[in-house]
BADO-376100 format. One line per 3 residues: number of its first residue (from 1); their letters; for each residue x, y, z of C-alpha. Coordinates in Angstrom, 2 decimals. Example, Ala and Ser with C-alpha at 12.3 -4.5 7.8 and 13.67 -1.06 7.14 Angstrom:
1	as	12.30 -4.50 7.80; 13.67 -1.06 7.14 .
END
This chain:
1	xxx	-19.72 1.92 14.52; -21.60 2.56 17.72; -20.97 5.75 19.60 .
4	xxx	-20.83 4.01 22.97; -17.61 4.04 24.99; -15.88 0.70 24.59 .
7	xxx	-14.91 -0.76 27.95; -11.92 -3.09 28.34; -12.68 -6.76 28.73 .
10	xxx	-14.22 -7.94 31.97; -12.00 -9.54 34.61; -9.08 -7.21 33.82 .
13	xxx	-5.65 -8.72 34.35; -3.81 -7.94 37.52; -1.26 -5.23 36.76 .
16	xxx	1.61 -7.34 38.03; 0.68 -10.15 35.63; 0.45 -7.69 32.75 .
19	xxx	3.90 -6.37 33.65; 5.26 -9.91 33.62; 3.97 -10.32 30.09 .
22	xxx	5.32 -6.89 29.17; 8.77 -8.00 30.35; 8.52 -11.23 28.39 .
25	xxx	7.53 -9.38 25.22; 10.47 -7.00 25.71; 12.81 -9.94 26.16 .
28	xxx	11.56 -11.97 23.21; 11.54 -9.05 20.79; 15.07 -8.10 21.83 .
31	xxx	16.31 -11.70 21.73; 14.86 -12.28 18.25; 17.07 -9.50 16.88 .
34	xxx	20.04 -10.56 19.02; 19.93 -14.14 17.76; 19.68 -13.06 14.11 .
37	xxx	22.76 -10.88 14.41; 25.00 -12.39 17.10; 24.12 -16.10 17.33 .
40	xxx	22.95 -17.40 13.98; 25.81 -18.25 11.59; 26.38 -15.57 8.99 .
43	xxx	28.87 -16.83 6.37; 28.52 -13.75 4.15; 29.27 -11.32 6.95 .
46	xxx	26.63 -8.93 5.66; 24.59 -6.96 8.18; 21.37 -8.74 9.13 .
49	xxx	19.79 -5.80 10.93; 16.81 -5.37 13.16; 15.65 -2.71 15.57 .
52	xxx	15.80 -3.49 19.27; 15.32 0.13 20.35; 12.39 0.81 18.01 .
55	xxx	10.73 -2.37 19.22; 11.28 -1.51 22.88; 9.43 1.79 22.59 .
58	xxx	6.32 -0.12 21.44; 6.32 -2.96 23.97; 4.09 -1.34 26.61 .
61	xxx	1.64 -0.01 24.00; 1.27 -3.37 22.27; 1.07 -5.31 25.54 .
64	xxx	-1.78 -3.13 26.76; -3.54 -3.23 23.40; -3.35 -6.99 22.80 .
67	xxx	-3.83 -8.25 26.35; -6.46 -5.72 27.46; -8.31 -4.10 24.59 .
70	xxx	-8.24 -5.89 21.25; -11.22 -7.90 20.04; -11.32 -10.59 17.38 .
73	xxx	-12.84 -8.26 14.80; -10.16 -5.60 15.22; -7.26 -5.23 12.80 .
76	xxx	-3.85 -3.70 13.59; -1.15 -2.22 11.40; 2.15 -2.44 13.28 .
79	xxx	4.92 0.07 12.63; 7.60 -1.63 10.49; 10.50 -1.63 12.95 .
82	xxx	8.37 -3.16 15.72; 7.82 -6.41 13.82; 9.74 -8.43 16.48 .
85	xxx	7.18 -7.27 19.07; 4.33 -8.55 16.91; 6.08 -11.90 16.46 .
88	xxx	6.79 -12.12 20.20; 3.12 -11.54 21.03; 1.97 -14.01 18.38 .
91	xxx	4.33 -16.58 19.89; 2.91 -16.03 23.38; -0.60 -16.44 21.95 .
94	xxx	0.31 -19.75 20.33; 0.21 -18.37 16.78; 3.95 -18.72 16.05 .
97	xxx	6.13 -21.72 16.73; 9.32 -21.06 18.70; 11.40 -22.37 15.79 .
100	xxx	10.64 -19.17 13.90; 12.01 -16.93 16.66; 15.52 -17.80 15.47 .
103	xxx	14.73 -16.99 11.85; 14.24 -13.22 11.68; 15.30 -11.98 8.22 .
106	xxx	16.27 -15.49 7.19; 15.12 -16.94 3.87; 11.72 -18.49 4.48 .
109	xxx	11.64 -17.13 8.02; 10.25 -13.98 9.63; 10.26 -11.01 7.29 .
112	xxx	12.12 -7.82 8.08; 8.79 -6.01 8.37; 5.26 -7.37 8.92 .
115	xxx	3.97 -9.07 5.78; 0.50 -10.54 5.21; 1.79 -12.54 2.28 .
118	xxx	5.14 -13.84 3.55; 5.14 -14.11 7.36; 4.12 -17.44 8.92 .
121	xxx	2.06 -15.87 11.71; -1.05 -13.65 11.57; -0.35 -10.18 10.16 .
124	xxx	-3.27 -7.84 9.53; -1.46 -5.26 7.40; 1.82 -5.37 5.54 .
127	xxx	4.02 -2.46 6.55; 7.57 -1.44 5.76; 7.12 1.48 3.40 .
130	xxx	6.98 4.40 5.80; 3.60 6.12 5.93; 1.79 3.55 3.76 .
133	xxx	1.25 1.03 6.54; 0.06 3.87 8.74; -2.72 4.87 6.35 .
136	xxx	-3.69 1.34 5.26; -6.24 0.80 8.10; -8.07 3.95 6.98 .
139	xxx	-8.59 2.39 3.56; -9.25 -0.96 5.24; -12.05 0.63 7.26 .
142	xxx	-13.53 2.25 4.16; -13.25 -1.04 2.26; -15.00 -2.99 5.01 .
145	xxx	-17.82 -0.46 5.15; -18.21 -0.65 1.38; -18.09 -4.46 1.46 .
148	xxx	-20.76 -4.66 4.14; -23.01 -2.34 2.17; -22.43 -4.17 -1.12 .
151	xxx	-22.49 -7.87 -0.22; -21.96 -8.21 3.53; -19.47 -10.41 5.35 .
154	xxx	-16.98 -7.79 6.51; -18.02 -7.80 10.17; -17.00 -4.88 12.38 .
157	xxx	-14.21 -3.82 14.70; -11.62 -1.14 15.09; -8.80 -0.46 12.66 .
160	xxx	-5.63 0.41 14.57; -2.45 1.98 13.21; 0.63 1.84 15.42 .
163	xxx	2.60 4.71 13.95; 6.15 5.86 14.47; 6.25 9.62 15.00 .
166	xxx	8.71 10.00 12.10; 6.03 8.58 9.80; 4.06 11.78 10.33 .
169	xxx	6.63 13.48 8.10; 5.19 11.58 5.12; 2.84 13.53 2.89 .
172	xxx	0.74 10.40 2.36; -0.29 10.58 6.01; -1.79 14.03 5.75 .
175	xxx	-3.38 13.37 2.37; -5.26 10.53 4.07; -6.06 12.31 7.33 .
178	xxx	-7.53 15.30 5.50; -9.68 13.40 3.00; -13.33 14.29 3.72 .
181	xxx	-14.40 10.63 3.77; -12.08 9.82 6.67; -13.85 12.01 9.21 .
184	xxx	-16.77 9.54 9.27; -14.63 6.51 10.16; -15.03 6.21 13.93 .
187	xxx	-13.43 2.76 13.94; -10.04 4.21 12.94; -7.56 4.56 15.83 .
190	xxx	-3.96 5.70 15.42; -1.47 5.28 18.24; 1.58 7.47 17.68 .
193	xxx	4.81 6.20 19.26; 6.11 9.66 20.16; 9.73 8.79 20.95 .
196	xxx	11.01 11.91 19.13; 13.91 10.10 17.49; 14.63 9.33 13.87 .
199	xxx	17.27 7.03 12.42; 20.22 9.35 13.05; 19.24 11.82 15.76 .
202	xxx	16.85 13.21 18.30; 14.45 15.33 16.27; 14.75 18.82 17.74 .
205	xxx	11.43 20.38 16.78; 8.67 17.78 17.01; 5.89 20.01 18.29 .
208	xxx	3.33 17.60 19.67; 0.82 20.35 20.36; 0.95 21.39 16.70 .
211	xxx	0.40 17.79 15.57; -2.48 17.47 18.01; -4.02 20.62 16.57 .
214	xxx	-3.72 19.33 13.01; -5.56 16.10 13.85; -8.18 17.98 15.86 .
217	xxx	-8.75 20.37 12.95; -9.41 17.32 10.74; -12.16 16.22 13.12 .
220	xxx	-10.23 13.54 15.02; -10.53 12.80 18.72; -7.11 13.54 20.25 .
223	xxx	-5.90 11.74 23.37; -2.46 12.49 24.80; -0.66 10.11 27.14 .
226	xxx	2.39 12.06 28.20; 3.32 11.16 31.78; 3.17 8.00 33.84 .
229	xxx	1.89 7.52 37.36; 5.27 7.90 39.10; 6.23 11.25 37.60 .
232	xxx	2.65 12.53 37.97; 2.94 11.84 41.69; 6.09 13.97 41.77 .
235	xxx	4.20 16.78 40.08; 1.82 16.83 43.08; 4.65 17.56 45.55 .
238	xxx	6.09 21.00 46.38; 8.17 22.03 43.36; 6.17 19.67 41.14 .
241	xxx	4.53 22.42 39.11; 7.95 23.89 38.37; 9.28 20.43 37.42 .
244	xxx	6.42 19.85 35.01; 6.88 23.28 33.46; 10.60 22.62 33.09 .
247	xxx	10.09 19.24 31.34; 7.28 20.54 29.15; 9.44 23.41 27.90 .
250	xxx	12.60 21.33 27.55; 13.94 20.76 24.00; 13.76 17.13 22.91 .
253	xxx	17.56 16.61 22.72; 18.03 17.96 26.24; 15.37 15.63 27.62 .
256	xxx	16.88 12.66 25.79; 20.28 13.49 27.30; 18.78 13.22 30.77 .
259	xxx	17.92 9.59 30.04; 21.64 8.85 29.75; 22.51 10.44 33.12 .
262	xxx	23.15 8.80 36.49; 21.36 10.09 39.58; 24.06 12.61 40.49 .
265	xxx	24.06 14.08 37.01; 20.26 14.29 37.08; 20.28 16.26 40.31 .
268	xxx	22.66 18.70 38.66; 21.00 19.01 35.26; 17.28 18.65 35.94 .
271	xxx	16.68 21.92 37.87; 18.08 24.01 35.01; 18.72 27.74 35.42 .
274	xxx	15.22 29.20 35.28; 13.22 30.84 38.07; 11.91 27.45 39.24 .
277	xxx	15.38 25.87 39.57; 15.51 26.09 43.37; 12.07 24.53 43.81 .
280	xxx	12.99 21.67 41.45; 16.31 21.11 43.22; 14.46 20.92 46.52 .
283	xxx	12.02 18.39 45.10; 14.63 16.04 43.62; 16.73 16.26 46.77 .
286	xxx	13.97 14.39 48.58; 13.77 11.57 46.01; 16.00 8.52 46.24 .
289	xxx	18.29 7.66 43.33; 16.32 4.68 42.03; 13.03 6.56 42.02 .
292	xxx	14.60 9.57 40.34; 16.11 7.46 37.57; 12.81 5.68 37.00 .
295	xxx	10.74 8.87 37.12; 12.67 10.74 34.44; 11.76 8.03 31.92 .
298	xxx	8.24 7.45 33.27; 6.37 8.57 30.18; 2.75 7.67 29.50 .
301	xxx	3.56 5.33 26.64; 5.26 2.97 29.11; 2.69 3.23 31.88 .
304	xxx	0.17 0.39 31.58; -2.40 2.18 33.73; -2.17 5.39 31.70 .
307	xxx	-2.46 3.44 28.44; -5.45 1.55 29.80; -7.18 4.84 30.58 .
310	xxx	-6.42 6.18 27.09; -7.68 3.13 25.21; -10.82 3.06 27.38 .
313	xxx	-11.55 6.70 26.48; -11.91 6.09 22.72; -15.50 6.91 21.82 .
316	xxx	-15.81 5.44 18.28; -17.83 8.39 16.97; -14.92 9.80 14.94 .
319	xxx	-11.34 8.82 14.14; -9.04 8.86 17.15; -5.33 9.54 17.52 .
322	xxx	-3.51 8.66 20.74; -0.20 10.44 21.22; 1.79 8.14 23.49 .
325	xxx	5.05 9.67 24.73; 7.76 6.99 24.77; 11.49 6.47 25.06 .
328	xxx	13.25 4.77 22.20; 15.04 1.76 23.68; 12.97 1.84 26.88 .
331	xxx	14.12 -0.92 29.21; 17.37 -1.45 27.31; 20.90 -0.29 27.94 .
334	xxx	20.66 1.83 24.79; 17.60 3.80 25.91; 17.44 7.37 24.67 .
337	xxx	20.77 7.33 22.82; 20.50 9.31 19.56; 22.24 6.53 17.59 .
340	xxx	20.34 3.59 19.05; 18.15 3.01 16.01; 20.07 -0.02 14.73 .
343	xxx	22.25 -0.53 17.80; 22.57 -4.07 19.16; 22.96 -4.98 22.81 .
346	xxx	26.19 -6.75 23.70; 26.09 -10.23 25.22; 26.82 -8.69 28.61 .
349	xxx	23.92 -6.25 28.21; 21.64 -9.10 27.11; 22.52 -11.07 30.25 .
352	xxx	21.80 -8.03 32.41; 18.43 -7.65 30.71; 17.66 -11.34 31.17 .
355	xxx	18.35 -11.10 34.87; 16.15 -8.06 35.22; 13.10 -9.51 33.40 .
358	xxx	13.35 -13.11 34.54; 14.66 -14.65 31.32; 17.74 -16.73 30.43 .
361	xxx	20.09 -15.90 27.55; 21.19 -19.54 27.38; 17.54 -20.65 27.02 .
364	xxx	16.01 -17.54 25.45; 12.76 -19.09 24.20; 11.79 -20.75 27.48 .
367	xxx	8.02 -20.76 27.88; 6.19 -18.94 30.65; 5.68 -21.18 33.72 .
370	xxx	2.84 -23.57 32.93; -0.22 -22.89 35.05; 1.09 -19.47 36.08 .
373	xxx	-1.02 -16.35 35.91; 0.89 -14.97 32.91; 0.47 -18.18 30.91 .
376	xxx	-3.23 -18.21 31.77; -3.64 -14.63 30.61; -1.93 -15.52 27.31 .
379	xxx	-4.29 -18.46 26.82; -7.31 -16.35 27.71; -6.22 -13.59 25.31 .
382	xxx	-5.63 -16.12 22.53; -9.16 -17.41 22.96; -10.63 -13.90 22.95 .
385	xxx	-8.76 -12.93 19.77; -9.29 -16.19 17.89; -11.04 -15.53 14.60 .
388	xxx	-13.53 -17.77 12.88; -12.22 -19.85 10.02; -12.43 -17.85 6.80 .
391	xxx	-14.90 -19.32 4.32; -13.91 -17.69 1.06; -16.60 -16.88 -1.50 .
394	xxx	-15.44 -17.68 -5.05; -14.85 -14.73 -7.34; -17.81 -14.12 -9.67 .
397	xxx	-17.78 -15.45 -13.20; -16.89 -12.78 -15.75; -17.73 -13.22 -19.46 .
400	xxx	-14.82 -13.17 -21.86; -16.73 -11.41 -24.66; -19.96 -9.39 -24.62 .
403	xxx	-20.49 -10.05 -28.34; -20.41 -6.38 -29.27; -18.35 -5.27 -32.28 .
406	xxx	-17.74 -1.52 -32.02; -17.97 0.56 -35.17; -17.35 4.15 -36.12 .
409	xxx	-14.70 6.24 -34.40; -14.14 5.41 -30.73; -11.50 5.95 -28.05 .
412	xxx	-10.20 3.22 -25.78; -11.04 5.46 -22.83; -14.70 5.54 -23.87 .
415	xxx	-14.65 1.77 -24.33; -13.91 1.37 -20.61; -17.20 2.97 -19.57 .
418	xxx	-19.12 1.16 -22.31; -17.87 -2.24 -21.15; -18.80 -1.55 -17.53 .
421	xxx	-22.34 -0.66 -18.57; -22.57 -3.81 -20.70; -21.61 -5.90 -17.68 .
424	xxx	-24.52 -4.56 -15.62; -26.83 -6.22 -18.15; -24.89 -9.32 -19.18 .
427	xxx	-23.23 -10.29 -15.90; -25.10 -8.56 -13.05; -23.49 -10.70 -10.31 .
430	xxx	-20.01 -9.74 -11.44; -21.06 -6.12 -12.03; -22.41 -5.90 -8.47 .
433	xxx	-18.94 -6.57 -7.11; -17.27 -3.96 -9.30; -16.33 -0.78 -7.46 .
436	xxx	-14.70 2.13 -9.25; -12.52 4.71 -7.55; -11.19 7.98 -8.90 .
439	xxx	-9.61 11.19 -7.57; -12.18 13.70 -8.81; -11.81 12.77 -12.50 .
442	xxx	-14.92 10.63 -13.13; -16.35 12.69 -15.97; -13.03 13.42 -17.68 .
445	xxx	-12.15 9.70 -17.78; -15.48 8.60 -19.29; -16.95 7.06 -16.15 .
448	xxx	-19.97 9.36 -16.31; -22.37 6.78 -17.74; -21.29 4.17 -15.20 .
451	xxx	-21.65 6.64 -12.31; -25.12 7.64 -13.52; -26.09 3.98 -13.69 .
454	xxx	-24.76 2.67 -10.36; -24.52 5.81 -8.21; -21.89 7.07 -5.81 .
457	xxx	-21.16 5.20 -2.59; -21.63 7.00 0.70; -22.08 5.81 4.28 .
460	xxx	-25.44 7.60 4.33; -27.84 8.78 1.65; -27.32 12.41 0.70 .
463	xxx	-29.55 14.70 -1.37; -28.58 15.40 -4.98; -29.38 19.10 -5.13 .
466	xxx	-28.84 19.23 -8.91; -31.08 16.26 -9.76; -33.76 18.59 -11.17 .
469	xxx	-31.30 20.80 -13.09; -31.90 20.17 -16.80; -28.29 20.91 -17.67 .
472	xxx	-26.88 18.33 -15.25; -25.21 15.50 -17.17; -23.38 13.69 -14.37 .
475	xxx	-25.89 12.76 -11.64; -24.25 12.57 -8.23; -26.58 10.20 -6.32 .
478	xxx	-24.83 9.32 -3.04; -26.22 6.24 -1.30; -24.88 3.20 0.59 .
481	xxx	-25.69 1.11 -2.50; -23.54 3.17 -4.90; -20.58 1.56 -6.64 .
484	xxx	-18.29 4.52 -7.29; -16.07 6.05 -4.61; -14.77 9.54 -5.27 .
487	xxx	-11.79 10.77 -3.27; -10.10 14.13 -3.23; -7.36 14.92 -5.74 .
490	xxx	-4.74 12.66 -4.15; -3.56 9.73 -6.23; -1.78 8.16 -3.25 .
493	xxx	-5.13 7.90 -1.47; -6.68 6.35 -4.57; -4.18 3.51 -4.83 .
496	xxx	-4.19 3.03 -1.05; -7.94 2.47 -1.14; -7.61 0.38 -4.30 .
499	xxx	-5.15 -1.96 -2.57; -7.46 -2.50 0.39; -10.58 -2.95 -1.76 .
502	xxx	-8.55 -5.53 -3.64; -7.64 -7.38 -0.43; -11.16 -8.10 0.84 .
505	xxx	-11.07 -11.56 -0.78; -8.27 -12.64 1.56; -9.09 -10.48 4.58 .
508	xxx	-12.82 -11.22 4.85; -13.39 -13.92 2.24; -15.53 -11.66 0.05 .
511	xxx	-14.02 -10.64 -3.30; -14.55 -7.24 -4.85; -13.53 -6.21 -8.36 .
514	xxx	-11.96 -2.74 -7.84; -11.03 -0.45 -10.73; -9.13 2.77 -10.07 .
517	xxx	-9.04 5.45 -12.75; -6.58 8.33 -12.83; -4.69 10.45 -15.33 .
520	xxx	-1.88 8.29 -16.68; 0.97 10.77 -15.96; 0.10 10.54 -12.27 .
523	xxx	0.67 6.80 -12.11; 4.25 7.74 -11.28; 3.07 9.89 -8.37 .
526	xxx	1.17 6.92 -6.94; 3.70 4.27 -7.91; 5.13 3.29 -4.53 .
529	xxx	1.85 2.82 -2.62; 0.32 1.11 -5.67; 3.22 -1.34 -5.84 .
532	xxx	3.11 -1.87 -2.07; -0.62 -2.61 -2.22; 0.05 -5.34 -4.76 .
535	xxx	2.85 -6.72 -2.58; 0.41 -6.82 0.34; -2.07 -8.96 -1.60 .
538	xxx	-4.40 -6.34 -3.04; -5.73 -7.36 -6.47; -7.16 -4.54 -8.53 .
541	xxx	-7.16 -2.83 -11.92; -5.49 0.55 -12.34; -6.52 2.49 -15.44 .
544	xxx	-4.24 5.28 -16.60; -6.01 7.60 -19.03; -5.43 9.72 -21.06 .
547	xxx	-1.89 8.64 -21.79; 1.17 9.78 -23.71; 1.76 12.69 -26.06 .
550	xxx	-1.53 11.69 -27.71; -2.97 14.05 -25.08; -1.30 16.71 -27.20 .
553	xxx	-3.16 19.93 -26.31; -2.59 19.41 -22.58; 1.16 19.91 -22.90 .
556	xxx	4.19 18.10 -21.55; 3.10 18.17 -17.91; 0.20 15.83 -18.74 .
559	xxx	2.01 13.56 -21.20; 3.29 10.26 -19.80; 6.46 8.70 -21.19 .
562	xxx	7.69 6.03 -18.76; 4.41 4.39 -17.74; 4.46 1.60 -20.38 .
565	xxx	7.71 0.23 -19.01; 6.51 0.74 -15.42; 3.65 -1.62 -16.17 .
568	xxx	6.00 -4.11 -17.78; 8.26 -4.14 -14.72; 5.65 -4.22 -11.93 .
571	xxx	5.49 -7.62 -10.16; 2.07 -9.12 -9.49; 0.49 -7.12 -12.30 .
574	xxx	-0.34 -7.59 -16.00; -0.18 -4.46 -18.14; -2.18 -3.79 -21.30 .
577	xxx	-2.32 -0.96 -23.82; -5.08 -1.75 -26.31; -5.47 0.04 -29.65 .
580	xxx	-9.16 -0.59 -30.32; -12.42 -0.59 -28.36; -12.94 -4.34 -28.67 .
583	xxx	-9.38 -4.99 -27.53; -10.14 -2.81 -24.50; -13.26 -4.82 -23.70 .
586	xxx	-11.45 -8.13 -23.98; -8.46 -7.18 -21.83; -10.69 -5.52 -19.22 .
589	xxx	-12.87 -8.62 -18.93; -9.79 -10.86 -18.72; -8.32 -8.60 -16.02 .
592	xxx	-11.55 -8.67 -14.00; -11.55 -12.48 -14.20; -8.13 -12.58 -12.53 .
595	xxx	-9.22 -10.65 -9.42; -10.25 -11.89 -5.98; -8.64 -15.32 -6.05 .
598	xxx	-5.56 -16.98 -4.49; -3.86 -17.29 -7.88; -5.09 -13.88 -9.03 .
601	xxx	-3.20 -10.83 -10.18; -3.64 -7.09 -10.62; -3.73 -5.27 -13.94 .
604	xxx	-2.75 -1.89 -15.35; -4.53 -0.57 -18.44; -3.08 2.38 -20.33 .
607	xxx	-5.85 4.00 -22.36; -6.10 6.92 -24.76; -8.44 9.75 -25.76 .
610	xxx	-7.45 9.49 -29.41; -10.46 8.65 -31.60; -9.63 5.65 -33.81 .
613	xxx	-11.53 4.24 -36.77; -12.69 0.84 -35.50; -12.80 -0.67 -39.00 .
616	xxx	-9.00 -0.72 -38.86; -9.26 -3.52 -36.29; -10.57 -5.87 -39.00 .
619	xxx	-12.37 -8.01 -36.42; -13.03 -11.49 -37.89; -16.69 -12.25 -38.50 .
622	xxx	-16.31 -16.00 -38.06; -16.93 -16.94 -34.41; -13.91 -19.26 -34.17 .
625	xxx	-11.63 -16.69 -35.79; -13.01 -14.01 -33.46; -12.25 -16.20 -30.43 .
628	xxx	-8.73 -16.82 -31.75; -8.22 -13.06 -32.06; -9.54 -12.55 -28.53 .
631	xxx	-7.09 -15.11 -27.11; -4.23 -13.40 -28.88; -5.31 -9.97 -27.64 .
634	xxx	-5.43 -11.23 -24.05; -2.09 -13.03 -24.49; -0.28 -9.89 -25.65 .
637	xxx	-0.39 -9.38 -29.44; -2.04 -10.33 -32.72; -1.20 -10.03 -36.43 .
640	xxx	-3.20 -7.12 -37.84; -1.84 -7.13 -41.40; 0.04 -9.87 -43.22 .
643	xxx	2.01 -9.24 -46.42; 2.56 -12.03 -48.95; 6.34 -11.87 -48.54 .
646	xxx	7.21 -9.30 -45.86; 10.45 -7.35 -46.00; 9.89 -5.70 -42.64 .
649	xxx	7.61 -6.07 -39.60; 6.04 -3.16 -37.73; 5.05 -3.90 -34.13 .
652	xxx	2.86 -1.07 -32.87; 1.02 -0.54 -29.59; -1.92 1.60 -28.56 .
655	xxx	-2.91 4.89 -30.14; -0.22 4.85 -32.86; -1.50 1.68 -34.59 .
658	xxx	-3.27 3.78 -37.29; 0.11 5.33 -38.16; 1.64 1.85 -38.42 .
661	xxx	-1.09 0.71 -40.81; -0.73 3.86 -42.91; 3.03 3.32 -43.07 .
664	xxx	2.55 -0.29 -44.17; 0.33 0.81 -47.06; 2.96 3.31 -48.21 .
667	xxx	5.75 0.76 -47.87; 3.74 -1.67 -50.01; 3.56 0.94 -52.76 .
670	xxx	7.36 1.39 -52.79; 8.02 -2.34 -52.93; 8.74 -3.00 -49.24 .
673	xxx	5.82 -5.17 -48.03; 5.28 -5.04 -44.29; 3.56 -7.13 -41.65 .
676	xxx	1.84 -5.17 -38.89; 1.56 -6.66 -35.42; -0.70 -5.01 -32.85 .
679	xxx	0.86 -5.35 -29.40; -1.60 -5.29 -26.52; 0.71 -6.33 -23.66 .
682	xxx	4.49 -5.88 -23.77; 4.44 -7.37 -20.29; 3.03 -10.74 -21.37 .
685	xxx	5.22 -10.85 -24.47; 8.33 -10.30 -22.37; 7.25 -13.09 -20.00 .
688	xxx	6.73 -15.32 -23.03; 10.28 -14.56 -24.18; 11.66 -15.38 -20.74 .
691	xxx	9.61 -18.56 -20.60; 11.03 -19.65 -23.94; 14.50 -19.07 -22.48 .
694	xxx	13.63 -21.15 -19.40; 13.67 -18.24 -16.92; 10.05 -18.39 -15.75 .
697	xxx	6.78 -20.23 -16.19; 4.51 -18.52 -18.67; 2.70 -19.26 -21.93 .
700	xxx	4.84 -18.67 -25.00; 2.50 -19.87 -27.75; 1.61 -16.30 -28.70 .
703	xxx	5.17 -15.73 -29.96; 4.83 -18.60 -32.43; 1.52 -17.26 -33.73 .
706	xxx	2.45 -13.59 -33.94; 6.18 -13.70 -34.67; 6.67 -17.06 -36.46 .
709	xxx	10.28 -17.79 -37.34; 9.46 -18.28 -41.01; 8.24 -14.66 -41.21 .
712	xxx	11.21 -13.16 -39.38; 12.22 -9.80 -40.85; 13.84 -6.60 -39.58 .
715	xxx	11.57 -5.07 -36.96; 10.29 -1.53 -36.33; 8.64 -1.04 -32.95 .
718	xxx	6.54 2.04 -32.18; 4.47 3.25 -29.25; 3.40 6.46 -27.55 .
721	xxx	5.87 6.00 -24.72; 9.51 5.18 -24.14; 10.88 3.09 -27.04 .
724	xxx	12.75 0.59 -24.86; 9.36 -0.84 -23.83; 9.15 -2.87 -27.06 .
727	xxx	12.83 -3.05 -28.05; 13.13 -6.58 -26.58; 10.88 -7.93 -29.36 .
730	xxx	13.93 -8.05 -31.64; 15.21 -10.96 -29.53; 12.23 -13.17 -30.45 .
733	xxx	13.77 -13.97 -33.83; 17.11 -12.15 -33.39; 16.52 -9.56 -36.08 .
736	xxx	17.70 -6.04 -36.74; 15.49 -3.46 -35.10; 14.63 0.22 -34.89 .
739	xxx	12.72 1.31 -31.79; 10.51 4.39 -32.09; 8.86 6.20 -29.23 .
742	xxx	9.00 9.22 -26.94; 12.22 10.11 -25.14; 11.71 13.79 -24.36 .
745	xxx	9.10 16.02 -22.78; 6.30 17.04 -25.11; 4.55 20.36 -25.49 .
748	xxx	1.12 21.61 -26.44; -0.06 21.17 -30.00; -2.08 18.96 -32.32 .
751	xxx	-1.53 15.18 -32.39; 0.02 15.49 -35.83; 2.56 18.02 -34.52 .
754	xxx	3.55 15.89 -31.55; 3.75 12.66 -33.53; 5.96 14.38 -36.10 .
757	xxx	8.14 15.83 -33.35; 8.78 12.43 -31.79; 8.93 10.41 -34.99 .
760	xxx	5.70 8.51 -34.32; 3.96 9.55 -37.52; 3.74 7.46 -40.68 .
763	xxx	6.72 9.30 -42.15; 8.91 8.33 -39.20; 7.83 4.70 -39.39 .
766	xxx	8.42 4.55 -43.15; 11.90 6.02 -42.77; 12.83 3.53 -40.07 .
769	xxx	11.49 0.61 -42.13; 13.35 1.68 -45.27; 16.59 2.04 -43.30 .
772	xxx	16.21 -1.52 -41.98; 15.13 -3.02 -45.31; 18.03 -1.41 -47.17 .
END
C-alpha cells in the first residue's frame, strides 16, 4: 500500500444530503427489525430478534464510510448486530431488492448476521462469532498480499473492520493485533464502535486510553473521534474546559444515565459536585433545552464532519484503529438505556421516528424521491463501488497418485512433507498454488524439507543470517516468492489465516491450496474460528499432527482424544486418518483436488509420529488393483486382510492398524479367523451409512466393498481416539460390536505402556474379539 494520505472522493456530498441518507439508513435498519418482529406473521410465537440499538450506533459511521470514503477495491467486515445497516445501505445502492427488507431472519431471507454464503446481497466478510469477524480482514489483507505475490489478481484496497467495543474482550483480537506480521499491513483499518455497552449493562471500566495505548504499542496508528462539532463548540465557551474535564472523568454508567434525562434533569446533574460545578452550571444555563439535549449525545461517532476528518487522516503506512465514541440506540427512543440491546421500539415510537426522519410507517420501504440529491448520491456511490465481474480461474489439476510406493518404516507425518515435495516435480502448477501455514512448528511437523525447497513468504526479502552456518538444517529464506507462512504460537490466528487463504477463489477468482499444520491436541483450541472459516466459504486442509496417545512421551497434555469425532461432525469438511504413507499421499492429493471450486470442500487430516512398517499395507502391484485400493482409501476404508471364513471383523484406523493385524494373526492361531478393515475416513463412512438410509446424498458403494453383507460378523473397532468415532460401523450390517479407544487422559510413557493402559494393544483387541466370537 502507498504511504500517501488518501483523500475522500472529489465532489464531496453536501452535508445536508449526507444527513438525509443517514436518516434513511437509520429508518430502514430499524424498520427491517420492526417488521420481522411486529408485522410479519409468527405462528410459532418464538422470538425473532434483531438489534435496533446496536444498528443505530453504527449508522453514522457506515454512512460516512460508504457514501464518502469506500472504493471498489475495499472490503468491509461489519459487526454482527449491525447487519440491518449493511442491508439498508445495499438496498439504497440497488444491490438488494426491497422484497428482502421484510425477510430478516426468515428462511431463505436475510441472515441474522452478515453471511457471504447465505445472504442475497454483497457481503465481504461473514461475521457473527464475536471477535472472528473483527480479525478476518487482517487475514484477508495477508491473503491478498500473498495471492498477488504468488499468482496476481488480488488487486488492492483497504480492509476495514467495523468492531463493537465488546469484541475487544475476545482473546482472538489481541492474538491477531500482536502478531508480528500484522504491523506491516497498512491497508488494515479498524473502526471501533465505542458505545460502552454490552448485552446486559453499561460496562463500567472501559478505559479507552488504555485500549489506545495497547494498539499504539503494537505499532498501529490510533485516531480517536470522541466529540462532535456541537459539544466542541460548547467547550470553547466560558466553563467549557470544566465541562470537558467533567465528561472526560465521568464513569460510563453516569454518562449513559444523562442520555435518559430531560433538560431540567441535565441542568441539575451535569455540573456535578466538583470544583468546576459552578462554571458548568453557568455554561448550561445559557444553552437552550434543545441544544443541551442534543449536545450531551453529540459524540464523534455520530458527527459526519468529525468522521470525515478521521477517515481522511488514515495514512496507510501501518494498521489504523479509529475509536469512534457512540451512543447505543442513537436516534431512537431507547438511546443509552442499559437494557436496549434487544429492545424493540413500539409502534408509537416507530411513528415518532418516521415523522422525525421523513419516512412513513405505513409505507416503510418507500424509495428516496426520484431525481433528488439523495437519490443521485446513492446512484453515484453505487457506480463508484461497483466491482468488475469476477472471472474465476479454475483450480489447478492435482494428480491422484504420484506412483511412489513407500517402503521401510515411515510415519504418516513424514509422508505429508514427502508428498508436497513430490508435487513440486510432478505437478508444478498445482504446487505453485500450495501455501502452508503453521504456528512456529514447521520443523517438528516434518515441513522442513518443503520449507527448504519453497522458502518462507515475506512482504520483503530478508537476510538469512544462518545460511552459512554448517549446522543449520532448516533454512529460513524469507522472500515474496516463498510458499510457507509462519505465524506466532497462536492457533486461532493460524485457522483465521487459513480460512481467508481458502476464500481467495471466491473473493478474487484466484484459487490457492492452503494447508495449515498444527499439533493435533490444539485443534480444539482453534475449533470455533476454524469452523467459522469453513462456514464463510474458506476451503483449506488442516493437518493435526502428532495425534493421540501415540505421542506417548509428551504426556496427557499433548495427547488428543476427541479430535477424530470433531472431524466426523464438522460440516463442509472431510476428515481422514490414514495408517500408511501411501494412504496419506492419496488422501492429501484427493483433498487438494477438492479445494478452490464452487462445489469444493475443506479437509482435516489427523496424522501420527508412530513409525509403521510399510510392508503391512500390502499395496497391490497390479495397476488396476492399485487404483481400486486408492479409490477405497479416498472413499473411507479398504479391506486389509481377508480370512477364508471370518468369525470376527476388526476395523482399525490410523496408528493402531499394526496392532489390529497382529491381533488377527493371533486370533487365526486360536481358531477365530478375522478380517481386518483399515478405516481411513469415519466421516465418509458415516455419510455412506446415512445415504443408504436415505438421509443425505453421498456415495455408499464403499460399504458394499468393505463390509459386504455376506461377510458380516461381530465387529471390533479400534482407534487412537474416542471409541464412539467408529461405533456406528456396527449398524452397517447390524452386528454385535465392541468399541475400543481412548476415554481418559493419558500420561507420559512408551507407546506400549499407553496402548496397554487404554486397551489398544494386540492383547486388548484379541480379548474383545474373543468375547464377541464366544
